N, C-alpha and C positions, 0 to 999 in steps of 0.2 A: 449463631452465638451468648445460648443462654446459658454455654458453662465456660465461659468468657467473660475477668473485669476487664478492661483497657482503658486507657488515659494517656492524654497529650503531657502533664505534667507529671512532676514529685508531689510524693502527698506533703499537702503544709503543714499538719500534724500529726500526732501522735491519732487524730480519729479515722484518717484518712487512708494511714498507712495500713500495707496487704498483713492477713494475716498467716500466721500456718503453724503447724505443732506437729507435733506425734503423741498429746497426751499428754507430757512429761514435762517436756520441754515445751515452750513457746515462742512466738519471735513479733514483730511488727518487722516490716518491710517500707523506710522511707521509699525509697528509689533514685535519694542523691545524688548526685554525678561529680562534685568537689568533695562532698562531705557526708556525707551516705554515716546512717545511721543504724541500727538493727536493732531494739528495745528488745527485751531479754526475760522471759520469764522461767520458772517452776512451780511446779504446781504445787511443791510442798515447801515451800520459804513462805511460811508465814512469821509474824509475832506473835513474842509467848514462849514461855519454858516450858515447858509439860503441861499436865489436863492441872485443871483447879480445885479446887474441895470446894460440893456446897454445902456452906456451914450452916444455911435456914434452920436455927435449934427449936421452932415449934409450927411448922408446917402443917401436921392431924390439926395442931387448936385453932391456926388460921383456916383452915377449909372450912375447918364445923363453923368455925365463925361468919364464914361466906352464907354456907348456906342459909344457918338460921335467919344471915340479915334478906336474903332471898324469900327463905319459905318460909316463916314466920313474921318478918317484920318489912318487904313487899318493899327492899330500903335499898333500888338499884346500884346511887349513887356509893351509899356507904360499901357497899356492898366490892360496887368498882376499886375505890380508894385501897381495901381488906386486902383486897392484891395482892397491891404493890408488897406485901412482907414474903410472898411465895417468891421472890425474883431472887436470882442468885449473880455472879458477877459478867461485865457485858466478855461480847464475842472479841475473838483475838480478828486482827485483818492480815490479806491475802496481799506478800511482797511483791514493785519488781526487783531486782534480778541486780542486770547488769544491765550492759550498752555497746553495744560490737559497732567499735570507727573509723571507718575507714575512709582516709584522708587522700584524696588525688589532687590534677590541677589540670584546668581548659574549658570550655566552655561549651554544654550540647550544645549539634542542634537534631533536626530531625530521633525528635526522642519521644520513645512509648513505652511504658508499664504497661506489661501486663500477668493475674492473676489469674493462671488456669486452674478451672474448679476438676478436672475427670485428672489431670495429677498433681495439683497443690505443690506446681513453679512457682514464685517468682522471676518475671523474666524483665530484664531492665537492657533497650535497647539505643542503641547513642555513639551520633558522633562528633570527635574530637579532630581538628585541623586537620580533616580528610582519613581520620581510620576509624572506619566503624568499632566498634565494643558492640560488644552481648557480656549480661549480670545475670549469674541463674542464684535463686534460692530455694533451700526445701531446710526443713526440715524432716530426718528419716527417723520414721518406726521400728526396721529391723536392726540400723546402726544404734540410732540411741546419739544422733548429732545433728548439727547444720551441720550443709552446706552450702556455703558459697563459693561462686567463680568468674574469672572474669574472661577471655578470649579478645583477642583484637583479631582485627583481618589484615595488622601488617607486622615483619618480625622487631618484638624486641618492645614495645609502641607501651606496654604495662610497668608503670611505676609507681605505689603505691604504701602508705603504712596504714597499720593497724594496729587498734588497744583498748582496752577495758577498761570500763569507765561506768559508776556506778554508783545509786544515792547513797550507799552503804558505803558505811567506811572500810575500804581494801587493803592487801596491801600487797602488791607485785610478789611472784613468785618465777621465775625461767632459771630451766633447766632441757639437756639438750633435744634445743630449740623445739621446748614448747612454752610458750608466752602464759602465763595465768595469772588468778587472780583469785585469796582470799576471804571469807568478811563472815559478819553475822548479819542478821534482823535482827528487829529491835528487840530487845527482851523484854520488855513494857512499851504499853500504844495506847494511847488513849486515841476511844472510835472517831472519827471524822464531828461528828454531831454534838462531842461535847470538848469545854473548852478547857485548857489547858496550860499551864505556864510553860510546862516542861511537857507537850505530847510525845515525846517518839527518844525514848528513851534506851539508850544498849548499854552493857553493863561484859569484862570480861566476864568471861568463862561460862554465857548463859544467855540462849539465844538458842534458834537455826540459825548451825554455817552453815555458807555453804563455799567451793570451789569449780571457777572455771577455768576452764584448759582450751589452747586451739594451737591453732600446727600451722603453716603455710608452704605448699609444692607447685616451686614453680616450672616452666619448662624454657626453659633458659633465663641469662638474668644470672641475677646473686636472692637468697633470700640470710638477709640476719635477725636474727632474736637477739633484744636484750630488755633490760627495765621501759628502756620507753616501749614495747614494742616491740613489733616486727614490720623493718622494712625490705619491699620488694625493688630492686630495680633492674629495667630490661629485659625485662620476660614476656613468653605468646600468648601464655596463661596460666592461670594461677589456680588456683583450688587450695582455700580455705576451710579445716575440723575445725568443729569446736563442738567441746564437750561441756558438764555442766553436774552436779549432782552437789547432796546436801547434807545436814546430818541428822534427820529425822529420822530417828525409828521406832516408830509407829505412834498413835495417837496418845496409847499408855502411859507412857515414859519419855520420864528432857530427855533433849535431843543430845548428841554426842559433842563434850568437848570440848577438839580441835581440828576446827575446821581444814585445816592439817588431808585430817584426812577425805571427806570430802572433795578435795582434791586429786588427792591416789588416787579416787575413784574415780577421775573425769580423767586424768592422766590413761589411765587401764582402758576406758572405752575405747582412744583417739589408738589404744597402739594394736586394736582389733580389727582397727578398719581395714579395709580393705579401698582404698581409694579409688580405684578405676571403676569397682562396678557398684558406688553410690547411691548412684541418679538411677539406674537401673533399677536396683532391690527394691526403693523409693519408691518407684514411678508404680510398680508389679503391688507391692504391698497394696498402695493406695489405691488403685486402682480396683482391689477385689475386689474390699469394699463397696469407692464411687460409683464402681459399674452395674451396683444392681438394683441400680432407680431413677428414675427420672422424671422432668419433665419435661414438655414445650406446647406452648401454648405462640399457632399462629409464624409468622414473622420476623427473623431479626431485625432488628432497627444500626443498620448505617452508623453509628454516632457512636463517640467513647461513655465508660456507662455511668460517667458526673452528666454529660450531656441529658443522655438520659431521663436520670433523676429530676434536672432542671424546666426539660417540658411537662413530663405528665406534672412536674410542681407546677405549671402553666395549662394545666389543666385538657392535656394528654394524650389519649389516650394508649399502653404499649405494654400490651397483653405478652410480650413474651420478656419482659423485663420478673415480670409475676414470676415467672417460671425461673427469669435466671436468681430470684433471692428466693426464690422454693429453694433449688442443688445450692444454692449459698448455705442455706443451713446446714443440708445435711454432709455438706465438705467443714464445717467449722462444731459439731460435733464431732467427726473422725478425728481434727485434727484439736481436742481439746480433750476426749473420750476415751481410753481405749483399753482395758484392761490389764489387772495390775499398776493403775494410775488413780489421781483422785477424780473424783466424782466434776464432774467441771460447775464451774461455782457461778456466781452471779452479771461475774464477767469471762467465762469460758476458761480460760488462762490466761490472759490478757489485762495487763493492768498496769500503768503507770504513776500509780501515787501509792507512795508510805501510806496517808493516811486516806482510801479510797473512800469511793460512795456506799454506806452499810454496811461494812468492813468492806467490801466482794467474800461474801461468804456465802453457807447456804442459807437462801431467807426458803423457808420451809412451809407459807403458807398460798399460795400458789406457782416460788419461779423456780424453785429447781424442780418443783416436779414440770413446768413448761419445758426445764429445757431437756427429759426424756421426753415429750408425746412423741416426739418424730420417733424413736431409735429402731422403734418396731415396725410402724407403717408403716417404713419407709427402709427396709430392707439392711437395722444397722444393732443384730441386737447385737451384736460381741460389743455393744457404745453403753450398749445398758448393766456391763459389769460393775465399773466402777460406784453406778448406784448404789446396784447392791453392796456393795464394800461396806458402801455409806452407812445404811439398814442397819449394819450386823455392827459395825460401830456405836453403830445411836443408840439400839437395842441393849448395849451394852452397856452402856451409859448411862440411857433411859432409863435400867429397873435399880441403880441404886434413887436416880430422882426419881422414882414413884414412890419405891419406902421413904424415903428422907423429908416430900415434901405431901408425900399423899396416903402414905402408911400400904401399899398397891401394891398386889404383887402383877408380873409381867412388867411389861417399860412404858415408859411414855420421851415423844419427846415433844418441843414446841418451836414458837416460829423464827429460833434462830441457828445455825451453826458452823463449827468453823475445826478446822483441824483437828481443836483435839477433843469433838462430839461434845459438846455442850448442851445439853438436851430439856436442863431448867427454863425459865423466862427470866431475862433476861433483865438490863437495868439498876440490880442493886437496889431498887426502889426509887430509881427514878425516873423509869420510863412510861408509857400509859400503857395499864394494863390492852388498849383498845389493842396496837398489837403483840403485846409480851405475853399476854395470857391467851393465852392459846394452844389447848395441852390436846386435841385433838390431829397436830400435822402431824405424829407419827402414826396416825390412824389414817390419812390418806396415802402417804409415803409406801404405808402395804397395796392399798391398790393396786399402785403399777409391781408391784412382781405375781401376783394374779395376772393382771392384761400381761404380764410378759407371757406368765403357761401359756395362756389361752394363745396368743396372736404365737409361741414355737408350739409351743402341745409336748413344752419336753418334761416329762415325772420326776425326771426325777431332779433337775432344777425345781417342781415345785415341792419335795417331797426333802430333798436335804437341804434349801436354803430357804426359802419363799413358804412355805407351814412353820417351819418356828416363829417366823418371825408376825406370821397373822395372828398364828394361837396367843404367841405372848402379848401383842397390841389385843387382843381381845380381853387375856385378863384382866387388862390392864378396868379396861372400858366394865367390863363385870363389875369392880371393884368399887368402881368411879359412880355405878346408876344410884340414883336414894330414888324410895317407894316413896311419893306422895300423897298415895294412898289411894292414888287413879292413876296412872302416867311413873314409867319410873324416867326422871329424866337428870340428864345428866351436867352436874354442876360441876366447877362454874363455868361457864359458855361462851363463843362470844360471835359476831357476823367479823372477823377479818378486817380489821384497822376499819371500824365506821360507828360513830355516835348512831346513839340515837338520845332522842331531846326526852328530857324526863316536860312535864302538864309544869314545874317550877321555872323551866328553863331551862334546867342545866341538862348537861349532857356526859350519859354514863355508857360503859360500849360492854359488862356482866351481865348473865341473864342468866333466869334460869333457859332449857335445852335450845338454840340458835336452830334455824331448818338448813342452815349446815350441816352442824350440825348433828343430826338429825340424818341429814343424808347421809355421812361418814359414818355413822354409825350406822344404819341396814344394814349399806355395802358391805362393811366387814365384817357383818354380821354373815352376810346370805354369801359370803368368800367365803368365810371357812367350813361352813356347810358343804361347799361344792369342791371343797380340794378332798374336805373327808370322804366326800361318794371318790373323788380322781386315785386315788391314793386308800381307797376300801377298807377306811375306820372310819370306828365307831366311839371319840368321846366322850367323855358325860362333858364339858366342855362347852360344845359343840350342841348337846344337847339345849343345856342350859342359855346362850349367847340363839338359837333358833328362839325361845320360848322367848327371852327379853326382846325382840325384835320387835315379836307381836305388842309389846306392852308399850314401847316407845312414841310419845304424841305422835298425830298424828302428822301428815303435812296439810296444812292448811291454806284457803283460799281468802283474801279482804274481799267484804264487801263487794265493794269497787271491784276489782275483778281479778290481780292482783298475788303472788305467794308469797307468807308471808316470810317475813328477813327474821324478826325475832317470835317472841310468845304473843305477847301480843303487839300489833299493830301500831307500836312506836312512830313519834315524825322523825324521820330520821334527816341526819348532821347534813348532810349533801345528799340529793338526791337523784346529785347521778357521778355516784363515786365509783372507783375509779376498777375495786373487787365486786366481780358478780355472784357471789361463795351463795347463797341462794339458791343460787340458778347451778348448785352442784347438778341436781340430779338430772338433768337435760345435753350438759358439761359438762365436765369431761366422764361422770357418772349417767349412766343408760333405764334412769330406774321413767324418763318422760319421752313420750314420743308421740310428734300427729299423729300416727296408725293406729297407735297402741291407745295413749293414754290422754285424748284430747281435750278433755276438760284441761286438767295440769299446761301439759304444751300451751293451751288459749291463755294462763294465768302464768305462765312465763312471759310467752311473747308480751303481754299485756307488760307486768317486768321490766324485761325487755326495753319493753319503749320507751318504761319513764327514764329510766338509766339511764339514756341513752340521746333523750331528748336536749340540742340545744348543748351536749357536750361536748367538748373538746379531748380527745383520745388520749392518754401515754401510749408507750412501742408495747410493751408486752399486753394492756388492755384492749389494746385495735386484736390480733392475734385472736383471745381470744370471741371476744364478739365477731369476727370469723367464723371459730366451728358454732357458735350458739346460734345463728344465723341459720349457717349451715344445714344442722340439727332441725331448723324450722321453716327450712327446702324454702329459706327468701336465701334465691341469692343473689339480690340485685342489692338486699341490706349488705348482704357481708359483699361487695368487688363497692363498693363504696368504700368500707370500714380501708382497703386492702388498697385503695385511690390516694383518699386520704393518709394513711402512713408512710405507702413512699413518695409523696409527696414534701411532706412535714417533720417523720422524725426518721431519718435514715442522714449517714454522708454518702458522699457522692459513689461512696466504695459498697454503700447498701445498708452495712452495720448501723446499727442501729442508734443516735444520739439525740439528746433531748438535751437543747444543749449544748451543754459539758457531761452528763451524766451518757453513759454508757452500759446498757444492761443487754446480756444476752441469751435476758431468758425471752426479749422481742422475737429477733431472730428465729432463737429456736423452734416457739410458737408461732410461730408466722407457717412456718415448713409441717411443724405439727399440725397445723388447723385449716389449708388450704384445699388436702385432700381429702374433711370431709362435704366438702361443696362435688366429688369426682368418687368416691365407695366412701361406705359404712355399712359397717357388720358391728352393731355391738350390736342389733337385735338380735332375732332368728332369721332374719333374711339379710342376706349379703346385699346390699344396693350398689348400681351400677349410675353412676352419672345421675344422682336423685334429683343436687339442685345442680346443676352445671347453668354456668354464668350466660348470658345472650353474648356478651359484651366479647365472650373465648369461642366464637365460631369455631374453628377448628383447634383440634390440635388430639396429642396425649402423652400416657402416660407406658410408661411399664419398671414394674418389678411393687408397683404400692400391695403392699401385705393385708391382708385379715385373717380378724380371730376365724380358728379351726386350721392353720398351714397352709392359706392359699395366698399364693401370687397371678396379678394382672396385669396385664399386658392390655393397654384399651386405644383405640383411635377413635375419632368420631371428625364429622367437614360439615359442616352448615350449620352444627348441633344436634345432628342427626346418626347415631351411633352405629360407626363400619366396622368394626374385628372388636373384636373383645375374647379372650384367652387365657383360660387361667391353668395354673396349678396346682395343685398337691403335696403339699412335704407329711400327711398323718390320710389315710383312708377316714372316709364318709357321706356322708351325705348330705347337701345342701342346699339349699331352697338358696336361690339366688332372682333375683328382682332388675333384668333388663329394663329400659325406659316402658318396649314397648310390650313386656308381659313378663309374667315368672315361670321359671321353672329349677322342679327337683334335679339332681342331678347328686350319684353314686360316684364317688371317686378315687383308686387306688393309692398311695402310698407311691408319687415319682411321675404319679397318671399327669400328662395334658389334654385339654380340652378347649378346643373351640367352639364358640357359646355365638362367636359374630364370626362369619367369616369377613377376610378383609375382600370393600370392594371400593 
């Protein structure tokens, strides 16, 4: 059951609906019988009408003021406020597309709704007036369509009406048995946290246009297509195939002007579909990714998924529900991030609001990164491709941002990005620098490129795509470093989204180099040197980076044993703040390790204990905490966080929900952090079951990856390792720590080795 979500009732709202997707087209299936609604999204339908122009007139002068205020005047509050002058336009917002509405009649009994993670198919089974019906919905990557089928065990029992609705203005277009609609996303939109008398604005000929087309095929009965929709009467089986397209033509240019072009593209997709092969092709494609890795933890509980969540909230222990949440995260990444699509945003590809929370954008001071922690670790390296695409766009846009704001070479990217590749501090002077002024977000993102190489050992990727981005980020950082006479300072610097309290009682956020930035810059420079070593390059840039790394401020520990968060041990505005940025060196970085750096590990533990004392975690915060506790070999603390997350912060379908807020980084993050309890490879020793929770006495995983191109299958019983198999995609010598011993093994590319035989 760790691969099946199931329920006795339809979804009560959008949050509870079941997600489907192929990276480009997303769907949420409610599972209603008489009035079904399938909410649709397209990854490239956003508000806006093309890239914005950054018009900050005097960026370098503002930067000089900020540095003077910090270095000469010591005025953190004035420096913080001065950075507002560096802010550019706000980001645009990801948009809903349309809803497929399916109306029929009858009262259902014996109802069951399912999402099979292993096939990517939502099923709805029910009985009406003695006839048994089955509905299936999936979104195919090979054929780029949504397919919906209904079958009945009595001939001629299916009658229904299909139509499309949208929150955007749409026009119906019917031709040759195809029912379609065209429309436009808003050309201008005010982000949800800003007030406006006219927040959603449409203008003829502006904005991203879209087209949605569908056809229905029946066994028996009749199918009639009109402006009102598609009417099916007296059929025994019906298959509906739907495709969608937009006029988005890349982030550099305004979108195409005629949405009928998008409808034509969607119709062409329908023309190429072989309906009888759709399901087979979809399942084969989905399984080729999904089957690479999985987690099993104990015996499945024979209850609907929502009731299992309720049982955990009541204090129950359900390790198999943890495994289901892990496997769901992999499913969601497969569904929302495929080669050629946009990267998974703050909600993956699922959004119901025209003004979604935080624009449903890419939030790059943790959230976008967390979306992809699981990709290589759980065998989904192809799903990583869209993140590389995003970074290449950010680097291109960010070169202009670096020049205009800082007169710096290379490229920089700040806290928020959108489909038009915004890279500047956003807010137009009206947003808080505590989050807007975060100039090293691009630096953090480049760390993923080096990690992708370490997992895949793909030198071509490193040379052709990763290295240029890493080198560009290093150029930017080197230009931004200021010699204060003793050290090199990165200014302006923040600890993302966390204010410090000045002796006056005022709150500020901009300072000399924060611990967060020290970790990021140290890692960036080390990655550049490592990349050049792999590629057999030797550049002056790497030499300068290595020398600069030695002159960065040291990582410091406070007198009471915590890691500094800022250069001065300021009073934090929120001792239990949701960001753990000063602990980056523990995770996702690799500089803190209890075995290699016990003093820093002790300081990280003290910081983490203060941060979590009495805290009420949010979703993505909980995920990060799991990894941090795992890296400190504290499985009991990690499991406590997981239990709290599953009891408070998910809907009945295990998708993250905190009130009316959905952020998919929590789901992705949990899947990316749970493996840290079971397999660690961030040091020169690969550790198997390094922090196995006692609450998970029996279990297994297959296909988890380790850096160096290794894959592991592992099983344990009564807390004891019973089986361990390693496979190598690249030749090498590896140190592998088992729970009771360490082994050094030499593996050839393609070799499999039994480290522990099944018992």
